[in-house]
mmCIF file of the C-alpha atoms, coordinates in Angstrom:
data_MODEL
# 
_entry.id   MODEL 
# 
loop_
_atom_site.group_PDB 
_atom_site.id 
_atom_site.type_symbol 
_atom_site.label_atom_id 
_atom_site.label_alt_id 
_atom_site.label_comp_id 
_atom_site.label_asym_id 
_atom_site.label_entity_id 
_atom_site.label_seq_id 
_atom_site.pdbx_PDB_ins_code 
_atom_site.Cartn_x 
_atom_site.Cartn_y 
_atom_site.Cartn_z 
_atom_site.occupancy 
_atom_site.B_iso_or_equiv 
_atom_site.pdbx_formal_charge 
_atom_site.auth_seq_id 
_atom_site.auth_comp_id 
_atom_site.auth_asym_id 
_atom_site.auth_atom_id 
_atom_site.pdbx_PDB_model_num 
ATOM 1   C CA . LEU A 1 1   ? 18.386  -19.388 -0.317  1.00 0.00 ? 1   LEU A CA 1 
ATOM 2   C CA . PRO A 1 2   ? 16.847  -19.502 -3.800  1.00 0.00 ? 2   PRO A CA 1 
ATOM 3   C CA . LEU A 1 3   ? 14.375  -16.743 -4.673  1.00 0.00 ? 3   LEU A CA 1 
ATOM 4   C CA . LEU A 1 4   ? 11.036  -18.374 -5.562  1.00 0.00 ? 4   LEU A CA 1 
ATOM 5   C CA . ALA A 1 5   ? 8.872   -15.303 -6.162  1.00 0.00 ? 5   ALA A CA 1 
ATOM 6   C CA . ALA A 1 6   ? 8.933   -11.516 -6.006  1.00 0.00 ? 6   ALA A CA 1 
ATOM 7   C CA . ARG A 1 7   ? 5.712   -9.507  -6.433  1.00 0.00 ? 7   ARG A CA 1 
ATOM 8   C CA . HIS A 1 8   ? 5.310   -5.739  -6.394  1.00 0.00 ? 8   HIS A CA 1 
ATOM 9   C CA . THR A 1 9   ? 1.850   -4.275  -5.667  1.00 0.00 ? 9   THR A CA 1 
ATOM 10  C CA . ARG A 1 10  ? 1.932   -2.031  -8.762  1.00 0.00 ? 10  ARG A CA 1 
ATOM 11  C CA . PHE A 1 11  ? 4.367   -3.796  -11.109 1.00 0.00 ? 11  PHE A CA 1 
ATOM 12  C CA . GLY A 1 12  ? 3.418   -7.438  -10.553 1.00 0.00 ? 12  GLY A CA 1 
ATOM 13  C CA . ASP A 1 13  ? 6.118   -10.071 -11.006 1.00 0.00 ? 13  ASP A CA 1 
ATOM 14  C CA . VAL A 1 14  ? 9.567   -8.525  -10.420 1.00 0.00 ? 14  VAL A CA 1 
ATOM 15  C CA . ALA A 1 15  ? 11.497  -11.750 -9.692  1.00 0.00 ? 15  ALA A CA 1 
ATOM 16  C CA . ALA A 1 16  ? 13.840  -11.288 -12.657 1.00 0.00 ? 16  ALA A CA 1 
ATOM 17  C CA . ALA A 1 17  ? 14.695  -7.760  -11.531 1.00 0.00 ? 17  ALA A CA 1 
ATOM 18  C CA . VAL A 1 18  ? 15.202  -8.716  -7.882  1.00 0.00 ? 18  VAL A CA 1 
ATOM 19  C CA . ASP A 1 19  ? 17.292  -11.769 -8.781  1.00 0.00 ? 19  ASP A CA 1 
ATOM 20  C CA . SER A 1 20  ? 19.671  -9.819  -11.062 1.00 0.00 ? 20  SER A CA 1 
ATOM 21  C CA . ILE A 1 21  ? 22.169  -7.078  -10.445 1.00 0.00 ? 21  ILE A CA 1 
ATOM 22  C CA . GLY A 1 22  ? 21.957  -3.880  -12.441 1.00 0.00 ? 22  GLY A CA 1 
ATOM 23  C CA . ASN A 1 23  ? 21.698  -0.134  -12.183 1.00 0.00 ? 23  ASN A CA 1 
ATOM 24  C CA . LEU A 1 24  ? 17.983  0.261   -12.959 1.00 0.00 ? 24  LEU A CA 1 
ATOM 25  C CA . THR A 1 25  ? 15.998  1.584   -10.023 1.00 0.00 ? 25  THR A CA 1 
ATOM 26  C CA . SER A 1 26  ? 12.461  2.632   -9.225  1.00 0.00 ? 26  SER A CA 1 
ATOM 27  C CA . GLU A 1 27  ? 11.295  4.403   -6.106  1.00 0.00 ? 27  GLU A CA 1 
ATOM 28  C CA . LEU A 1 28  ? 8.773   2.670   -3.896  1.00 0.00 ? 28  LEU A CA 1 
ATOM 29  C CA . ALA A 1 29  ? 5.762   4.907   -3.442  1.00 0.00 ? 29  ALA A CA 1 
ATOM 30  C CA . PRO A 1 30  ? 3.861   5.079   -0.145  1.00 0.00 ? 30  PRO A CA 1 
ATOM 31  C CA . GLY A 1 31  ? 1.663   2.017   0.114   1.00 0.00 ? 31  GLY A CA 1 
ATOM 32  C CA . ASP A 1 32  ? 3.818   -0.073  -2.251  1.00 0.00 ? 32  ASP A CA 1 
ATOM 33  C CA . THR A 1 33  ? 4.691   -3.555  -1.084  1.00 0.00 ? 33  THR A CA 1 
ATOM 34  C CA . VAL A 1 34  ? 7.272   -6.007  -2.393  1.00 0.00 ? 34  VAL A CA 1 
ATOM 35  C CA . HIS A 1 35  ? 6.665   -9.611  -1.341  1.00 0.00 ? 35  HIS A CA 1 
ATOM 36  C CA . LEU A 1 36  ? 9.757   -11.854 -1.512  1.00 0.00 ? 36  LEU A CA 1 
ATOM 37  C CA . GLU A 1 37  ? 9.520   -15.633 -1.148  1.00 0.00 ? 37  GLU A CA 1 
ATOM 38  C CA . TYR A 1 38  ? 12.598  -17.819 -0.697  1.00 0.00 ? 38  TYR A CA 1 
ATOM 39  C CA . GLY A 1 39  ? 12.940  -21.584 -0.782  1.00 0.00 ? 39  GLY A CA 1 
ATOM 40  C CA . TRP A 1 40  ? 14.414  -23.493 2.094   1.00 0.00 ? 40  TRP A CA 1 
ATOM 41  C CA . THR A 1 41  ? 17.143  -26.060 1.614   1.00 0.00 ? 41  THR A CA 1 
ATOM 42  C CA . PRO A 1 42  ? 17.239  -29.033 4.007   1.00 0.00 ? 42  PRO A CA 1 
ATOM 43  C CA . VAL A 1 43  ? 19.396  -28.672 7.101   1.00 0.00 ? 43  VAL A CA 1 
ATOM 44  C CA . PRO A 1 44  ? 21.466  -31.781 7.910   1.00 0.00 ? 44  PRO A CA 1 
ATOM 45  C CA . ASP A 1 45  ? 20.721  -33.510 11.211  1.00 0.00 ? 45  ASP A CA 1 
ATOM 46  C CA . GLY A 1 46  ? 22.583  -32.004 14.121  1.00 0.00 ? 46  GLY A CA 1 
ATOM 47  C CA . GLN A 1 47  ? 23.061  -28.652 12.370  1.00 0.00 ? 47  GLN A CA 1 
ATOM 48  C CA . LEU A 1 48  ? 21.219  -25.393 12.908  1.00 0.00 ? 48  LEU A CA 1 
ATOM 49  C CA . ARG A 1 49  ? 20.223  -22.681 10.443  1.00 0.00 ? 49  ARG A CA 1 
ATOM 50  C CA . GLU A 1 50  ? 20.407  -19.110 11.662  1.00 0.00 ? 50  GLU A CA 1 
ATOM 51  C CA . LEU A 1 51  ? 19.084  -16.296 9.508   1.00 0.00 ? 51  LEU A CA 1 
ATOM 52  C CA . MET A 1 52  ? 19.479  -12.591 9.991   1.00 0.00 ? 52  MET A CA 1 
ATOM 53  C CA . LEU A 1 53  ? 17.901  -9.835  7.932   1.00 0.00 ? 53  LEU A CA 1 
ATOM 54  C CA . LEU A 1 54  ? 19.713  -6.523  7.994   1.00 0.00 ? 54  LEU A CA 1 
ATOM 55  C CA . SER A 1 55  ? 18.197  -3.459  6.433   1.00 0.00 ? 55  SER A CA 1 
ATOM 56  C CA . HIS A 1 56  ? 19.703  0.008   6.286   1.00 0.00 ? 56  HIS A CA 1 
ATOM 57  C CA . GLY A 1 57  ? 19.564  3.148   4.195   1.00 0.00 ? 57  GLY A CA 1 
ATOM 58  C CA . VAL A 1 58  ? 17.362  4.188   1.317   1.00 0.00 ? 58  VAL A CA 1 
ATOM 59  C CA . TYR A 1 59  ? 15.002  1.481   0.110   1.00 0.00 ? 59  TYR A CA 1 
ATOM 60  C CA . THR A 1 60  ? 14.907  1.009   -3.636  1.00 0.00 ? 60  THR A CA 1 
ATOM 61  C CA . ALA A 1 61  ? 13.816  -1.700  -6.019  1.00 0.00 ? 61  ALA A CA 1 
ATOM 62  C CA . SER A 1 62  ? 15.746  -2.762  -9.081  1.00 0.00 ? 62  SER A CA 1 
ATOM 63  C CA . LEU A 1 63  ? 13.261  -3.006  -11.960 1.00 0.00 ? 63  LEU A CA 1 
ATOM 64  C CA . PRO A 1 64  ? 13.698  -3.552  -15.693 1.00 0.00 ? 64  PRO A CA 1 
ATOM 65  C CA . ALA A 1 65  ? 13.352  -0.305  -17.682 1.00 0.00 ? 65  ALA A CA 1 
ATOM 66  C CA . ARG A 1 66  ? 10.688  -1.835  -19.951 1.00 0.00 ? 66  ARG A CA 1 
ATOM 67  C CA . LEU A 1 67  ? 8.459   -2.819  -17.033 1.00 0.00 ? 67  LEU A CA 1 
ATOM 68  C CA . GLN A 1 68  ? 5.413   -0.530  -16.841 1.00 0.00 ? 68  GLN A CA 1 
ATOM 69  C CA . PRO A 1 69  ? 2.695   -0.617  -14.204 1.00 0.00 ? 69  PRO A CA 1 
ATOM 70  C CA . THR A 1 70  ? -0.500  -2.325  -15.262 1.00 0.00 ? 70  THR A CA 1 
ATOM 71  C CA . LEU A 1 71  ? -3.320  0.190   -15.501 1.00 0.00 ? 71  LEU A CA 1 
ATOM 72  C CA . PRO A 1 72  ? -6.443  -0.854  -13.607 1.00 0.00 ? 72  PRO A CA 1 
ATOM 73  C CA . GLY A 1 73  ? -9.448  -2.045  -15.594 1.00 0.00 ? 73  GLY A CA 1 
ATOM 74  C CA . SER A 1 74  ? -11.988 -1.053  -12.944 1.00 0.00 ? 74  SER A CA 1 
ATOM 75  C CA . PHE A 1 75  ? -12.472 1.120   -9.882  1.00 0.00 ? 75  PHE A CA 1 
ATOM 76  C CA . THR A 1 76  ? -11.108 -0.620  -6.793  1.00 0.00 ? 76  THR A CA 1 
ATOM 77  C CA . LEU A 1 77  ? -10.914 0.323   -3.134  1.00 0.00 ? 77  LEU A CA 1 
ATOM 78  C CA . ARG A 1 78  ? -8.362  -1.736  -1.212  1.00 0.00 ? 78  ARG A CA 1 
ATOM 79  C CA . PRO A 1 79  ? -8.258  -2.375  2.558   1.00 0.00 ? 79  PRO A CA 1 
ATOM 80  C CA . ASN A 1 80  ? -6.247  0.239   4.426   1.00 0.00 ? 80  ASN A CA 1 
ATOM 81  C CA . GLN A 1 81  ? -2.822  -0.789  5.659   1.00 0.00 ? 81  GLN A CA 1 
ATOM 82  C CA . PRO A 1 82  ? -1.945  -1.252  8.420   1.00 0.00 ? 82  PRO A CA 1 
ATOM 83  C CA . ASN A 1 83  ? -5.204  -2.059  10.133  1.00 0.00 ? 83  ASN A CA 1 
ATOM 84  C CA . PRO A 1 84  ? -5.497  -1.693  13.070  1.00 0.00 ? 84  PRO A CA 1 
ATOM 85  C CA . PHE A 1 85  ? -3.091  1.284   13.309  1.00 0.00 ? 85  PHE A CA 1 
ATOM 86  C CA . SER A 1 86  ? -1.911  3.700   15.988  1.00 0.00 ? 86  SER A CA 1 
ATOM 87  C CA . THR A 1 87  ? -0.239  6.591   14.152  1.00 0.00 ? 87  THR A CA 1 
ATOM 88  C CA . SER A 1 88  ? -1.133  6.469   10.455  1.00 0.00 ? 88  SER A CA 1 
ATOM 89  C CA . THR A 1 89  ? -2.618  4.231   7.787   1.00 0.00 ? 89  THR A CA 1 
ATOM 90  C CA . SER A 1 90  ? -2.736  4.241   3.984   1.00 0.00 ? 90  SER A CA 1 
ATOM 91  C CA . VAL A 1 91  ? -5.929  3.951   1.947   1.00 0.00 ? 91  VAL A CA 1 
ATOM 92  C CA . ARG A 1 92  ? -5.224  2.487   -1.496  1.00 0.00 ? 92  ARG A CA 1 
ATOM 93  C CA . PHE A 1 93  ? -7.459  2.637   -4.537  1.00 0.00 ? 93  PHE A CA 1 
ATOM 94  C CA . GLU A 1 94  ? -7.263  2.242   -8.298  1.00 0.00 ? 94  GLU A CA 1 
ATOM 95  C CA . LEU A 1 95  ? -8.833  4.420   -10.979 1.00 0.00 ? 95  LEU A CA 1 
ATOM 96  C CA . PRO A 1 96  ? -9.370  3.178   -14.560 1.00 0.00 ? 96  PRO A CA 1 
ATOM 97  C CA . ILE A 1 97  ? -9.908  6.772   -15.806 1.00 0.00 ? 97  ILE A CA 1 
ATOM 98  C CA . ASP A 1 98  ? -9.040  10.331  -14.817 1.00 0.00 ? 98  ASP A CA 1 
ATOM 99  C CA . VAL A 1 99  ? -11.863 11.316  -12.456 1.00 0.00 ? 99  VAL A CA 1 
ATOM 100 C CA . HIS A 1 100 ? -12.779 13.635  -9.577  1.00 0.00 ? 100 HIS A CA 1 
ATOM 101 C CA . VAL A 1 101 ? -12.212 11.756  -6.313  1.00 0.00 ? 101 VAL A CA 1 
ATOM 102 C CA . ARG A 1 102 ? -13.529 12.518  -2.849  1.00 0.00 ? 102 ARG A CA 1 
ATOM 103 C CA . LEU A 1 103 ? -12.120 10.386  -0.029  1.00 0.00 ? 103 LEU A CA 1 
ATOM 104 C CA . GLU A 1 104 ? -13.417 11.007  3.489   1.00 0.00 ? 104 GLU A CA 1 
ATOM 105 C CA . VAL A 1 105 ? -12.890 9.557   6.956   1.00 0.00 ? 105 VAL A CA 1 
ATOM 106 C CA . LEU A 1 106 ? -16.070 9.156   9.042   1.00 0.00 ? 106 LEU A CA 1 
ATOM 107 C CA . ASP A 1 107 ? -16.544 8.277   12.701  1.00 0.00 ? 107 ASP A CA 1 
ATOM 108 C CA . ALA A 1 108 ? -18.748 5.405   13.888  1.00 0.00 ? 108 ALA A CA 1 
ATOM 109 C CA . GLN A 1 109 ? -21.819 7.705   13.883  1.00 0.00 ? 109 GLN A CA 1 
ATOM 110 C CA . GLY A 1 110 ? -21.201 8.691   10.251  1.00 0.00 ? 110 GLY A CA 1 
ATOM 111 C CA . ARG A 1 111 ? -19.892 12.200  11.023  1.00 0.00 ? 111 ARG A CA 1 
ATOM 112 C CA . ARG A 1 112 ? -17.105 13.463  8.782   1.00 0.00 ? 112 ARG A CA 1 
ATOM 113 C CA . VAL A 1 113 ? -13.750 13.531  10.572  1.00 0.00 ? 113 VAL A CA 1 
ATOM 114 C CA . ARG A 1 114 ? -11.559 14.566  7.650   1.00 0.00 ? 114 ARG A CA 1 
ATOM 115 C CA . VAL A 1 115 ? -11.553 14.927  3.885   1.00 0.00 ? 115 VAL A CA 1 
ATOM 116 C CA . LEU A 1 116 ? -8.367  13.306  2.600   1.00 0.00 ? 116 LEU A CA 1 
ATOM 117 C CA . VAL A 1 117 ? -8.898  13.989  -1.119  1.00 0.00 ? 117 VAL A CA 1 
ATOM 118 C CA . ASP A 1 118 ? -11.298 16.207  -3.064  1.00 0.00 ? 118 ASP A CA 1 
ATOM 119 C CA . ARG A 1 119 ? -9.807  16.757  -6.519  1.00 0.00 ? 119 ARG A CA 1 
ATOM 120 C CA . LEU A 1 120 ? -9.323  15.425  -10.031 1.00 0.00 ? 120 LEU A CA 1 
ATOM 121 C CA . MET A 1 121 ? -6.965  12.451  -10.001 1.00 0.00 ? 121 MET A CA 1 
ATOM 122 C CA . VAL A 1 122 ? -5.295  10.634  -12.872 1.00 0.00 ? 122 VAL A CA 1 
ATOM 123 C CA . MET A 1 123 ? -5.953  7.006   -13.717 1.00 0.00 ? 123 MET A CA 1 
ATOM 124 C CA . GLY A 1 124 ? -3.837  4.380   -12.006 1.00 0.00 ? 124 GLY A CA 1 
ATOM 125 C CA . PRO A 1 125 ? -3.087  3.182   -8.481  1.00 0.00 ? 125 PRO A CA 1 
ATOM 126 C CA . HIS A 1 126 ? -3.099  5.660   -5.578  1.00 0.00 ? 126 HIS A CA 1 
ATOM 127 C CA . SER A 1 127 ? -2.277  5.570   -1.879  1.00 0.00 ? 127 SER A CA 1 
ATOM 128 C CA . ILE A 1 128 ? -3.448  8.283   0.520   1.00 0.00 ? 128 ILE A CA 1 
ATOM 129 C CA . GLU A 1 129 ? -2.225  8.445   4.113   1.00 0.00 ? 129 GLU A CA 1 
ATOM 130 C CA . TRP A 1 130 ? -4.383  9.376   7.094   1.00 0.00 ? 130 TRP A CA 1 
ATOM 131 C CA . ASP A 1 131 ? -2.395  10.524  10.113  1.00 0.00 ? 131 ASP A CA 1 
ATOM 132 C CA . GLY A 1 132 ? -5.280  9.955   12.547  1.00 0.00 ? 132 GLY A CA 1 
ATOM 133 C CA . ARG A 1 133 ? -6.092  13.665  12.782  1.00 0.00 ? 133 ARG A CA 1 
ATOM 134 C CA . SER A 1 134 ? -9.325  15.583  12.262  1.00 0.00 ? 134 SER A CA 1 
ATOM 135 C CA . GLU A 1 135 ? -9.822  18.563  9.922   1.00 0.00 ? 135 GLU A CA 1 
ATOM 136 C CA . GLU A 1 136 ? -8.906  20.799  12.872  1.00 0.00 ? 136 GLU A CA 1 
ATOM 137 C CA . GLY A 1 137 ? -5.633  18.914  13.441  1.00 0.00 ? 137 GLY A CA 1 
ATOM 138 C CA . ARG A 1 138 ? -6.729  17.154  16.640  1.00 0.00 ? 138 ARG A CA 1 
ATOM 139 C CA . HIS A 1 139 ? -5.833  13.514  17.196  1.00 0.00 ? 139 HIS A CA 1 
ATOM 140 C CA . ALA A 1 140 ? -8.851  11.271  16.668  1.00 0.00 ? 140 ALA A CA 1 
ATOM 141 C CA . LYS A 1 141 ? -9.855  9.090   19.600  1.00 0.00 ? 141 LYS A CA 1 
ATOM 142 C CA . PRO A 1 142 ? -9.213  5.334   19.412  1.00 0.00 ? 142 PRO A CA 1 
ATOM 143 C CA . GLY A 1 143 ? -12.098 3.451   17.848  1.00 0.00 ? 143 GLY A CA 1 
ATOM 144 C CA . VAL A 1 144 ? -13.665 2.285   14.606  1.00 0.00 ? 144 VAL A CA 1 
ATOM 145 C CA . TYR A 1 145 ? -13.653 4.660   11.635  1.00 0.00 ? 145 TYR A CA 1 
ATOM 146 C CA . PHE A 1 146 ? -14.890 4.362   8.083   1.00 0.00 ? 146 PHE A CA 1 
ATOM 147 C CA . TYR A 1 147 ? -13.429 5.686   4.870   1.00 0.00 ? 147 TYR A CA 1 
ATOM 148 C CA . ARG A 1 148 ? -15.647 6.476   1.917   1.00 0.00 ? 148 ARG A CA 1 
ATOM 149 C CA . ILE A 1 149 ? -14.640 7.090   -1.680  1.00 0.00 ? 149 ILE A CA 1 
ATOM 150 C CA . GLU A 1 150 ? -16.662 8.701   -4.434  1.00 0.00 ? 150 GLU A CA 1 
ATOM 151 C CA . ALA A 1 151 ? -15.068 8.643   -7.893  1.00 0.00 ? 151 ALA A CA 1 
ATOM 152 C CA . GLY A 1 152 ? -17.499 9.493   -10.678 1.00 0.00 ? 152 GLY A CA 1 
ATOM 153 C CA . GLU A 1 153 ? -20.323 6.974   -10.282 1.00 0.00 ? 153 GLU A CA 1 
ATOM 154 C CA . PHE A 1 154 ? -18.155 4.630   -8.180  1.00 0.00 ? 154 PHE A CA 1 
ATOM 155 C CA . ARG A 1 155 ? -18.945 4.483   -4.444  1.00 0.00 ? 155 ARG A CA 1 
ATOM 156 C CA . ALA A 1 156 ? -17.279 2.279   -1.838  1.00 0.00 ? 156 ALA A CA 1 
ATOM 157 C CA . ARG A 1 157 ? -16.326 2.294   1.823   1.00 0.00 ? 157 ARG A CA 1 
ATOM 158 C CA . GLY A 1 158 ? -13.998 0.502   4.169   1.00 0.00 ? 158 GLY A CA 1 
ATOM 159 C CA . ARG A 1 159 ? -13.547 0.108   7.903   1.00 0.00 ? 159 ARG A CA 1 
ATOM 160 C CA . MET A 1 160 ? -10.455 0.794   9.990   1.00 0.00 ? 160 MET A CA 1 
ATOM 161 C CA . THR A 1 161 ? -9.532  0.689   13.650  1.00 0.00 ? 161 THR A CA 1 
ATOM 162 C CA . LEU A 1 162 ? -7.456  3.320   15.411  1.00 0.00 ? 162 LEU A CA 1 
ATOM 163 C CA . VAL A 1 163 ? -5.815  1.905   18.539  1.00 0.00 ? 163 VAL A CA 1 
ATOM 164 C CA . PRO A 1 164 ? -4.107  3.806   21.420  1.00 0.00 ? 164 PRO A CA 1 
# 
């Protein structure tokens, strides 16, 4: 099948790298996503198309050496992924400058469950995982939770659902 598009969450268009063979690699960081889109060719009448995707081993992406991630132009808080989740979820955000970041998880009543980040962070994209545990290490109960970020003057929050 012909490759129509390949997009990486941090690097943008990587179709040329995915469609070529080489020895350039780049590790996928937690929260990174590579979206691949293939074109379908018509199947003659009376025939059947069967597809199978096999995946095994260490996952890497082949990227051109000159490709650099685009630095964000503004503060951004992305939706957590996956959502809803049962074991862990990643909260992604982008920083246009080096800044002190505080990222907290709150319960539905607004009580702090856990502080995920409270430190100076460098500019660029970030992904922080929450394992569904409180500060004390206890598993949080299923329900709706909120995450709140404070980065300099930037303030934002998101909503996530922990399922059994």
